[in-house]
PDB file with one MODEL, atoms N, CA, C and O in Angstrom:
MODEL        1
ATOM      1  N   MET A   1       1.918  40.961   8.806  1.00  0.00           N
ATOM      2  CA  MET A   1       0.758  41.332   9.579  1.00  0.00           C
ATOM      3  C   MET A   1      -0.383  41.651   8.613  1.00  0.00           C
ATOM      4  O   MET A   1      -0.197  42.437   7.684  1.00  0.00           O
ATOM      5  N   PRO A   2      -1.562  41.054   8.816  1.00  0.00           N
ATOM      6  CA  PRO A   2      -2.695  41.313   7.924  1.00  0.00           C
ATOM      7  C   PRO A   2      -3.128  42.773   7.993  1.00  0.00           C
ATOM      8  O   PRO A   2      -3.088  43.399   9.052  1.00  0.00           O
ATOM      9  N   GLU A   3      -3.540  43.298   6.853  1.00  0.00           N
ATOM     10  CA  GLU A   3      -4.017  44.673   6.800  1.00  0.00           C
ATOM     11  C   GLU A   3      -5.506  44.712   7.111  1.00  0.00           C
ATOM     12  O   GLU A   3      -6.239  43.774   6.797  1.00  0.00           O
ATOM     13  N   ASP A   4      -5.955  45.824   7.741  1.00  0.00           N
ATOM     14  CA  ASP A   4      -7.375  46.007   8.000  1.00  0.00           C
ATOM     15  C   ASP A   4      -8.111  46.271   6.698  1.00  0.00           C
ATOM     16  O   ASP A   4      -7.537  46.792   5.742  1.00  0.00           O
ATOM     17  N   LYS A   5      -9.379  45.909   6.673  1.00  0.00           N
ATOM     18  CA  LYS A   5     -10.209  46.188   5.500  1.00  0.00           C
ATOM     19  C   LYS A   5     -10.501  47.685   5.480  1.00  0.00           C
ATOM     20  O   LYS A   5     -11.023  48.231   6.453  1.00  0.00           O
ATOM     21  N   VAL A   6     -10.165  48.350   4.373  1.00  0.00           N
ATOM     22  CA  VAL A   6     -10.363  49.796   4.285  1.00  0.00           C
ATOM     23  C   VAL A   6     -11.371  50.186   3.210  1.00  0.00           C
ATOM     24  O   VAL A   6     -11.746  51.356   3.127  1.00  0.00           O
ATOM     25  N   ALA A   7     -11.815  49.251   2.393  1.00  0.00           N
ATOM     26  CA  ALA A   7     -12.768  49.552   1.331  1.00  0.00           C
ATOM     27  C   ALA A   7     -13.679  48.352   1.102  1.00  0.00           C
ATOM     28  O   ALA A   7     -13.384  47.232   1.519  1.00  0.00           O
ATOM     29  N   LYS A   8     -14.796  48.621   0.425  1.00  0.00           N
ATOM     30  CA  LYS A   8     -15.708  47.536   0.075  1.00  0.00           C
ATOM     31  C   LYS A   8     -15.083  46.647  -0.982  1.00  0.00           C
ATOM     32  O   LYS A   8     -14.204  47.067  -1.735  1.00  0.00           O
ATOM     33  N   ASN A   9     -15.559  45.400  -1.024  1.00  0.00           N
ATOM     34  CA  ASN A   9     -15.138  44.511  -2.112  1.00  0.00           C
ATOM     35  C   ASN A   9     -15.573  45.114  -3.438  1.00  0.00           C
ATOM     36  O   ASN A   9     -16.638  45.724  -3.525  1.00  0.00           O
ATOM     37  N   ARG A  10     -14.767  44.950  -4.456  1.00  0.00           N
ATOM     38  CA  ARG A  10     -15.132  45.445  -5.780  1.00  0.00           C
ATOM     39  C   ARG A  10     -16.195  44.572  -6.424  1.00  0.00           C
ATOM     40  O   ARG A  10     -16.939  45.032  -7.291  1.00  0.00           O
ATOM     41  N   VAL A  11     -16.270  43.330  -6.011  1.00  0.00           N
ATOM     42  CA  VAL A  11     -17.242  42.382  -6.552  1.00  0.00           C
ATOM     43  C   VAL A  11     -17.948  41.713  -5.377  1.00  0.00           C
ATOM     44  O   VAL A  11     -17.313  41.351  -4.386  1.00  0.00           O
ATOM     45  N   HIS A  12     -19.262  41.552  -5.494  1.00  0.00           N
ATOM     46  CA  HIS A  12     -20.004  40.824  -4.464  1.00  0.00           C
ATOM     47  C   HIS A  12     -20.296  39.434  -5.007  1.00  0.00           C
ATOM     48  O   HIS A  12     -20.907  39.285  -6.065  1.00  0.00           O
ATOM     49  N   LEU A  13     -19.859  38.427  -4.282  1.00  0.00           N
ATOM     50  CA  LEU A  13     -20.016  37.048  -4.725  1.00  0.00           C
ATOM     51  C   LEU A  13     -20.987  36.312  -3.807  1.00  0.00           C
ATOM     52  O   LEU A  13     -20.787  36.268  -2.593  1.00  0.00           O
ATOM     53  N   ASP A  14     -22.036  35.736  -4.387  1.00  0.00           N
ATOM     54  CA  ASP A  14     -22.959  34.862  -3.668  1.00  0.00           C
ATOM     55  C   ASP A  14     -22.735  33.442  -4.164  1.00  0.00           C
ATOM     56  O   ASP A  14     -22.837  33.169  -5.360  1.00  0.00           O
ATOM     57  N   VAL A  15     -22.432  32.546  -3.244  1.00  0.00           N
ATOM     58  CA  VAL A  15     -22.250  31.138  -3.583  1.00  0.00           C
ATOM     59  C   VAL A  15     -23.568  30.432  -3.289  1.00  0.00           C
ATOM     60  O   VAL A  15     -23.983  30.354  -2.133  1.00  0.00           O
ATOM     61  N   ARG A  16     -24.218  29.928  -4.304  1.00  0.00           N
ATOM     62  CA  ARG A  16     -25.510  29.248  -4.157  1.00  0.00           C
ATOM     63  C   ARG A  16     -25.270  27.829  -3.642  1.00  0.00           C
ATOM     64  O   ARG A  16     -24.912  26.927  -4.400  1.00  0.00           O
ATOM     65  N   ALA A  17     -25.473  27.659  -2.343  1.00  0.00           N
ATOM     66  CA  ALA A  17     -25.172  26.376  -1.714  1.00  0.00           C
ATOM     67  C   ALA A  17     -26.422  25.598  -1.315  1.00  0.00           C
ATOM     68  O   ALA A  17     -26.324  24.456  -0.866  1.00  0.00           O
ATOM     69  N   ALA A  18     -27.605  26.211  -1.477  1.00  0.00           N
ATOM     70  CA  ALA A  18     -28.834  25.530  -1.059  1.00  0.00           C
ATOM     71  C   ALA A  18     -29.981  25.839  -2.017  1.00  0.00           C
ATOM     72  O   ALA A  18     -31.047  26.269  -1.577  1.00  0.00           O
ATOM     73  N   PRO A  19     -29.782  25.626  -3.324  1.00  0.00           N
ATOM     74  CA  PRO A  19     -30.847  25.957  -4.276  1.00  0.00           C
ATOM     75  C   PRO A  19     -32.107  25.128  -4.035  1.00  0.00           C
ATOM     76  O   PRO A  19     -32.049  23.909  -3.869  1.00  0.00           O
ATOM     77  N   GLY A  20     -33.245  25.818  -4.022  1.00  0.00           N
ATOM     78  CA  GLY A  20     -34.525  25.132  -3.869  1.00  0.00           C
ATOM     79  C   GLY A  20     -34.915  24.794  -2.443  1.00  0.00           C
ATOM     80  O   GLY A  20     -36.029  24.325  -2.210  1.00  0.00           O
ATOM     81  N   LEU A  21     -34.031  25.018  -1.485  1.00  0.00           N
ATOM     82  CA  LEU A  21     -34.339  24.693  -0.089  1.00  0.00           C
ATOM     83  C   LEU A  21     -34.840  25.932   0.643  1.00  0.00           C
ATOM     84  O   LEU A  21     -34.531  27.058   0.254  1.00  0.00           O
ATOM     85  N   GLN A  22     -35.622  25.715   1.714  1.00  0.00           N
ATOM     86  CA  GLN A  22     -36.151  26.817   2.505  1.00  0.00           C
ATOM     87  C   GLN A  22     -36.073  26.482   3.984  1.00  0.00           C
ATOM     88  O   GLN A  22     -35.929  25.321   4.368  1.00  0.00           O
ATOM     89  N   GLY A  23     -36.171  27.522   4.809  1.00  0.00           N
ATOM     90  CA  GLY A  23     -36.257  27.348   6.254  1.00  0.00           C
ATOM     91  C   GLY A  23     -35.045  26.647   6.851  1.00  0.00           C
ATOM     92  O   GLY A  23     -33.907  26.866   6.436  1.00  0.00           O
ATOM     93  N   GLU A  24     -35.323  25.796   7.841  1.00  0.00           N
ATOM     94  CA  GLU A  24     -34.239  25.113   8.553  1.00  0.00           C
ATOM     95  C   GLU A  24     -33.455  24.161   7.657  1.00  0.00           C
ATOM     96  O   GLU A  24     -32.251  23.982   7.843  1.00  0.00           O
ATOM     97  N   GLU A  25     -34.130  23.550   6.689  1.00  0.00           N
ATOM     98  CA  GLU A  25     -33.433  22.661   5.757  1.00  0.00           C
ATOM     99  C   GLU A  25     -32.378  23.448   4.972  1.00  0.00           C
ATOM    100  O   GLU A  25     -31.261  22.973   4.764  1.00  0.00           O
ATOM    101  N   ARG A  26     -32.748  24.651   4.543  1.00  0.00           N
ATOM    102  CA  ARG A  26     -31.817  25.524   3.815  1.00  0.00           C
ATOM    103  C   ARG A  26     -30.630  25.915   4.695  1.00  0.00           C
ATOM    104  O   ARG A  26     -29.476  25.810   4.278  1.00  0.00           O
ATOM    105  N   MET A  27     -30.928  26.368   5.922  1.00  0.00           N
ATOM    106  CA  MET A  27     -29.860  26.818   6.806  1.00  0.00           C
ATOM    107  C   MET A  27     -28.937  25.662   7.187  1.00  0.00           C
ATOM    108  O   MET A  27     -27.732  25.861   7.342  1.00  0.00           O
ATOM    109  N   ALA A  28     -29.489  24.460   7.340  1.00  0.00           N
ATOM    110  CA  ALA A  28     -28.657  23.288   7.638  1.00  0.00           C
ATOM    111  C   ALA A  28     -27.703  23.008   6.482  1.00  0.00           C
ATOM    112  O   ALA A  28     -26.539  22.677   6.707  1.00  0.00           O
ATOM    113  N   ALA A  29     -28.189  23.140   5.240  1.00  0.00           N
ATOM    114  CA  ALA A  29     -27.323  22.929   4.071  1.00  0.00           C
ATOM    115  C   ALA A  29     -26.234  23.994   4.009  1.00  0.00           C
ATOM    116  O   ALA A  29     -25.092  23.694   3.659  1.00  0.00           O
ATOM    117  N   LEU A  30     -26.581  25.239   4.348  1.00  0.00           N
ATOM    118  CA  LEU A  30     -25.575  26.308   4.366  1.00  0.00           C
ATOM    119  C   LEU A  30     -24.518  26.039   5.438  1.00  0.00           C
ATOM    120  O   LEU A  30     -23.334  26.288   5.214  1.00  0.00           O
ATOM    121  N   GLU A  31     -24.932  25.538   6.586  1.00  0.00           N
ATOM    122  CA  GLU A  31     -23.981  25.224   7.661  1.00  0.00           C
ATOM    123  C   GLU A  31     -23.009  24.127   7.236  1.00  0.00           C
ATOM    124  O   GLU A  31     -21.819  24.199   7.542  1.00  0.00           O
ATOM    125  N   VAL A  32     -23.510  23.115   6.534  1.00  0.00           N
ATOM    126  CA  VAL A  32     -22.639  22.031   6.055  1.00  0.00           C
ATOM    127  C   VAL A  32     -21.598  22.594   5.092  1.00  0.00           C
ATOM    128  O   VAL A  32     -20.417  22.259   5.189  1.00  0.00           O
ATOM    129  N   GLU A  33     -22.031  23.446   4.165  1.00  0.00           N
ATOM    130  CA  GLU A  33     -21.091  24.038   3.205  1.00  0.00           C
ATOM    131  C   GLU A  33     -20.129  24.988   3.905  1.00  0.00           C
ATOM    132  O   GLU A  33     -18.952  25.049   3.549  1.00  0.00           O
ATOM    133  N   CYS A  34     -20.611  25.724   4.890  1.00  0.00           N
ATOM    134  CA  CYS A  34     -19.744  26.614   5.665  1.00  0.00           C
ATOM    135  C   CYS A  34     -18.633  25.810   6.339  1.00  0.00           C
ATOM    136  O   CYS A  34     -17.465  26.193   6.271  1.00  0.00           O
ATOM    137  N   ASP A  35     -18.981  24.720   6.976  1.00  0.00           N
ATOM    138  CA  ASP A  35     -17.977  23.874   7.633  1.00  0.00           C
ATOM    139  C   ASP A  35     -16.946  23.355   6.634  1.00  0.00           C
ATOM    140  O   ASP A  35     -15.752  23.306   6.931  1.00  0.00           O
ATOM    141  N   ARG A  36     -17.413  22.969   5.450  1.00  0.00           N
ATOM    142  CA  ARG A  36     -16.495  22.474   4.415  1.00  0.00           C
ATOM    143  C   ARG A  36     -15.523  23.576   3.984  1.00  0.00           C
ATOM    144  O   ARG A  36     -14.324  23.333   3.841  1.00  0.00           O
ATOM    145  N   LEU A  37     -16.043  24.774   3.781  1.00  0.00           N
ATOM    146  CA  LEU A  37     -15.187  25.878   3.346  1.00  0.00           C
ATOM    147  C   LEU A  37     -14.213  26.312   4.444  1.00  0.00           C
ATOM    148  O   LEU A  37     -13.075  26.676   4.150  1.00  0.00           O
ATOM    149  N   VAL A  38     -14.648  26.276   5.697  1.00  0.00           N
ATOM    150  CA  VAL A  38     -13.743  26.585   6.811  1.00  0.00           C
ATOM    151  C   VAL A  38     -12.591  25.585   6.830  1.00  0.00           C
ATOM    152  O   VAL A  38     -11.448  25.963   7.092  1.00  0.00           O
ATOM    153  N   SER A  39     -12.877  24.327   6.559  1.00  0.00           N
ATOM    154  CA  SER A  39     -11.810  23.316   6.542  1.00  0.00           C
ATOM    155  C   SER A  39     -10.805  23.562   5.420  1.00  0.00           C
ATOM    156  O   SER A  39      -9.685  23.053   5.458  1.00  0.00           O
ATOM    157  N   LEU A  40     -11.213  24.345   4.422  1.00  0.00           N
ATOM    158  CA  LEU A  40     -10.327  24.674   3.299  1.00  0.00           C
ATOM    159  C   LEU A  40      -9.647  26.031   3.461  1.00  0.00           C
ATOM    160  O   LEU A  40      -8.891  26.450   2.584  1.00  0.00           O
ATOM    161  N   GLY A  41      -9.910  26.729   4.584  1.00  0.00           N
ATOM    162  CA  GLY A  41      -9.218  27.984   4.850  1.00  0.00           C
ATOM    163  C   GLY A  41     -10.079  29.227   4.910  1.00  0.00           C
ATOM    164  O   GLY A  41      -9.575  30.301   5.239  1.00  0.00           O
ATOM    165  N   ALA A  42     -11.368  29.116   4.601  1.00  0.00           N
ATOM    166  CA  ALA A  42     -12.262  30.275   4.699  1.00  0.00           C
ATOM    167  C   ALA A  42     -12.574  30.549   6.171  1.00  0.00           C
ATOM    168  O   ALA A  42     -12.323  29.707   7.033  1.00  0.00           O
ATOM    169  N   LYS A  43     -13.121  31.732   6.449  1.00  0.00           N
ATOM    170  CA  LYS A  43     -13.530  32.081   7.812  1.00  0.00           C
ATOM    171  C   LYS A  43     -14.993  32.500   7.810  1.00  0.00           C
ATOM    172  O   LYS A  43     -15.461  33.196   6.909  1.00  0.00           O
ATOM    173  N   ARG A  44     -15.695  32.060   8.833  1.00  0.00           N
ATOM    174  CA  ARG A  44     -17.093  32.446   9.017  1.00  0.00           C
ATOM    175  C   ARG A  44     -17.128  33.826   9.662  1.00  0.00           C
ATOM    176  O   ARG A  44     -16.398  34.085  10.619  1.00  0.00           O
ATOM    177  N   VAL A  45     -17.981  34.718   9.138  1.00  0.00           N
ATOM    178  CA  VAL A  45     -18.115  36.059   9.700  1.00  0.00           C
ATOM    179  C   VAL A  45     -19.409  36.177  10.497  1.00  0.00           C
ATOM    180  O   VAL A  45     -19.389  36.561  11.666  1.00  0.00           O
ATOM    181  N   ARG A  46     -20.545  35.844   9.858  1.00  0.00           N
ATOM    182  CA  ARG A  46     -21.831  36.013  10.537  1.00  0.00           C
ATOM    183  C   ARG A  46     -22.921  35.230   9.820  1.00  0.00           C
ATOM    184  O   ARG A  46     -22.911  35.090   8.597  1.00  0.00           O
ATOM    185  N   ARG A  47     -23.855  34.726  10.605  1.00  0.00           N
ATOM    186  CA  ARG A  47     -25.041  34.054  10.054  1.00  0.00           C
ATOM    187  C   ARG A  47     -26.226  35.009  10.168  1.00  0.00           C
ATOM    188  O   ARG A  47     -26.472  35.580  11.231  1.00  0.00           O
ATOM    189  N   TYR A  48     -26.957  35.178   9.070  1.00  0.00           N
ATOM    190  CA  TYR A  48     -28.174  35.977   9.047  1.00  0.00           C
ATOM    191  C   TYR A  48     -29.357  35.030   8.950  1.00  0.00           C
ATOM    192  O   TYR A  48     -29.475  34.266   7.992  1.00  0.00           O
ATOM    193  N   GLU A  49     -30.214  35.083   9.927  1.00  0.00           N
ATOM    194  CA  GLU A  49     -31.373  34.196   9.976  1.00  0.00           C
ATOM    195  C   GLU A  49     -32.387  34.578   8.897  1.00  0.00           C
ATOM    196  O   GLU A  49     -32.434  35.730   8.465  1.00  0.00           O
ATOM    197  N   PRO A  50     -33.195  33.611   8.465  1.00  0.00           N
ATOM    198  CA  PRO A  50     -34.234  33.917   7.484  1.00  0.00           C
ATOM    199  C   PRO A  50     -35.169  35.011   7.995  1.00  0.00           C
ATOM    200  O   PRO A  50     -35.561  35.013   9.162  1.00  0.00           O
ATOM    201  N   ALA A  51     -35.521  35.942   7.105  1.00  0.00           N
ATOM    202  CA  ALA A  51     -36.433  37.037   7.423  1.00  0.00           C
ATOM    203  C   ALA A  51     -37.361  37.256   6.228  1.00  0.00           C
ATOM    204  O   ALA A  51     -37.223  38.240   5.502  1.00  0.00           O
ATOM    205  N   PRO A  52     -38.315  36.326   6.024  1.00  0.00           N
ATOM    206  CA  PRO A  52     -39.209  36.438   4.864  1.00  0.00           C
ATOM    207  C   PRO A  52     -39.971  37.765   4.886  1.00  0.00           C
ATOM    208  O   PRO A  52     -40.240  38.280   5.972  1.00  0.00           O
ATOM    209  N   PRO A  53     -40.320  38.324   3.767  1.00  0.00           N
ATOM    210  CA  PRO A  53     -40.111  37.799   2.422  1.00  0.00           C
ATOM    211  C   PRO A  53     -38.802  38.257   1.789  1.00  0.00           C
ATOM    212  O   PRO A  53     -38.494  37.848   0.670  1.00  0.00           O
ATOM    213  N   MET A  54     -38.023  39.092   2.471  1.00  0.00           N
ATOM    214  CA  MET A  54     -36.839  39.692   1.850  1.00  0.00           C
ATOM    215  C   MET A  54     -35.615  38.789   1.848  1.00  0.00           C
ATOM    216  O   MET A  54     -34.815  38.851   0.915  1.00  0.00           O
ATOM    217  N   SER A  55     -35.450  37.967   2.850  1.00  0.00           N
ATOM    218  CA  SER A  55     -34.234  37.161   2.946  1.00  0.00           C
ATOM    219  C   SER A  55     -34.563  35.733   3.347  1.00  0.00           C
ATOM    220  O   SER A  55     -35.365  35.494   4.250  1.00  0.00           O
ATOM    221  N   ALA A  56     -33.934  34.795   2.665  1.00  0.00           N
ATOM    222  CA  ALA A  56     -34.105  33.383   3.015  1.00  0.00           C
ATOM    223  C   ALA A  56     -33.031  32.931   3.997  1.00  0.00           C
ATOM    224  O   ALA A  56     -32.980  31.755   4.358  1.00  0.00           O
ATOM    225  N   GLY A  57     -32.167  33.858   4.437  1.00  0.00           N
ATOM    226  CA  GLY A  57     -31.062  33.538   5.330  1.00  0.00           C
ATOM    227  C   GLY A  57     -29.795  33.266   4.545  1.00  0.00           C
ATOM    228  O   GLY A  57     -29.842  32.714   3.446  1.00  0.00           O
ATOM    229  N   PHE A  58     -28.661  33.654   5.111  1.00  0.00           N
ATOM    230  CA  PHE A  58     -27.376  33.445   4.450  1.00  0.00           C
ATOM    231  C   PHE A  58     -26.258  33.523   5.477  1.00  0.00           C
ATOM    232  O   PHE A  58     -26.477  33.935   6.617  1.00  0.00           O
ATOM    233  N   ILE A  59     -25.054  33.124   5.066  1.00  0.00           N
ATOM    234  CA  ILE A  59     -23.874  33.176   5.929  1.00  0.00           C
ATOM    235  C   ILE A  59     -22.797  33.972   5.208  1.00  0.00           C
ATOM    236  O   ILE A  59     -22.450  33.671   4.066  1.00  0.00           O
ATOM    237  N   VAL A  60     -22.270  34.996   5.885  1.00  0.00           N
ATOM    238  CA  VAL A  60     -21.177  35.798   5.334  1.00  0.00           C
ATOM    239  C   VAL A  60     -19.866  35.138   5.734  1.00  0.00           C
ATOM    240  O   VAL A  60     -19.684  34.745   6.886  1.00  0.00           O
ATOM    241  N   MET A  61     -18.953  35.021   4.772  1.00  0.00           N
ATOM    242  CA  MET A  61     -17.652  34.400   5.006  1.00  0.00           C
ATOM    243  C   MET A  61     -16.564  35.236   4.343  1.00  0.00           C
ATOM    244  O   MET A  61     -16.855  36.155   3.578  1.00  0.00           O
ATOM    245  N   THR A  62     -15.314  34.909   4.643  1.00  0.00           N
ATOM    246  CA  THR A  62     -14.185  35.494   3.925  1.00  0.00           C
ATOM    247  C   THR A  62     -13.286  34.375   3.432  1.00  0.00           C
ATOM    248  O   THR A  62     -13.168  33.321   4.057  1.00  0.00           O
ATOM    249  N   ASP A  63     -12.653  34.633   2.287  1.00  0.00           N
ATOM    250  CA  ASP A  63     -11.678  33.673   1.778  1.00  0.00           C
ATOM    251  C   ASP A  63     -10.361  33.881   2.528  1.00  0.00           C
ATOM    252  O   ASP A  63     -10.274  34.802   3.340  1.00  0.00           O
ATOM    253  N   PRO A  64      -9.341  33.067   2.290  1.00  0.00           N
ATOM    254  CA  PRO A  64      -8.076  33.203   3.024  1.00  0.00           C
ATOM    255  C   PRO A  64      -7.400  34.571   2.869  1.00  0.00           C
ATOM    256  O   PRO A  64      -6.572  34.943   3.701  1.00  0.00           O
ATOM    257  N   GLU A  65      -7.742  35.326   1.813  1.00  0.00           N
ATOM    258  CA  GLU A  65      -7.169  36.658   1.616  1.00  0.00           C
ATOM    259  C   GLU A  65      -8.037  37.761   2.207  1.00  0.00           C
ATOM    260  O   GLU A  65      -7.692  38.938   2.103  1.00  0.00           O
ATOM    261  N   GLY A  66      -9.167  37.396   2.831  1.00  0.00           N
ATOM    262  CA  GLY A  66     -10.029  38.372   3.480  1.00  0.00           C
ATOM    263  C   GLY A  66     -11.152  38.927   2.626  1.00  0.00           C
ATOM    264  O   GLY A  66     -11.864  39.830   3.067  1.00  0.00           O
ATOM    265  N   ASN A  67     -11.333  38.415   1.416  1.00  0.00           N
ATOM    266  CA  ASN A  67     -12.420  38.868   0.554  1.00  0.00           C
ATOM    267  C   ASN A  67     -13.739  38.251   1.007  1.00  0.00           C
ATOM    268  O   ASN A  67     -13.829  37.039   1.203  1.00  0.00           O
ATOM    269  N   GLU A  68     -14.764  39.092   1.173  1.00  0.00           N
ATOM    270  CA  GLU A  68     -16.058  38.604   1.631  1.00  0.00           C
ATOM    271  C   GLU A  68     -16.851  37.937   0.515  1.00  0.00           C
ATOM    272  O   GLU A  68     -16.760  38.312  -0.654  1.00  0.00           O
ATOM    273  N   PHE A  69     -17.628  36.939   0.915  1.00  0.00           N
ATOM    274  CA  PHE A  69     -18.608  36.322   0.026  1.00  0.00           C
ATOM    275  C   PHE A  69     -19.729  35.775   0.894  1.00  0.00           C
ATOM    276  O   PHE A  69     -19.569  35.619   2.104  1.00  0.00           O
ATOM    277  N   CYS A  70     -20.858  35.487   0.274  1.00  0.00           N
ATOM    278  CA  CYS A  70     -22.014  34.981   1.012  1.00  0.00           C
ATOM    279  C   CYS A  70     -22.391  33.589   0.542  1.00  0.00           C
ATOM    280  O   CYS A  70     -22.435  33.318  -0.658  1.00  0.00           O
ATOM    281  N   LEU A  71     -22.660  32.714   1.493  1.00  0.00           N
ATOM    282  CA  LEU A  71     -23.294  31.435   1.178  1.00  0.00           C
ATOM    283  C   LEU A  71     -24.780  31.719   1.169  1.00  0.00           C
ATOM    284  O   LEU A  71     -25.347  32.150   2.173  1.00  0.00           O
ATOM    285  N   ASP A  72     -25.402  31.478   0.039  1.00  0.00           N
ATOM    286  CA  ASP A  72     -26.789  31.871  -0.150  1.00  0.00           C
ATOM    287  C   ASP A  72     -27.596  30.715  -0.685  1.00  0.00           C
ATOM    288  O   ASP A  72     -28.798  30.853  -0.911  1.00  0.00           O
TER     289      ASP A  72
ENDMDL
END
């Protein structure tokens, strides 16, 4: 039985999947990479829409062991 998450990740990992892209083009590239990673066993957690100037948008995911990472 999988254990619940009880602490923050010790390392925060951002996977750069859309370098140089912005807006919908960027988010479309992140979605393509998200689908590829899901097919390999990752799980999608949440999509954060672009919120300029602080965020260009990203997708939070977990690996098969439950460790969080962001497609950025």
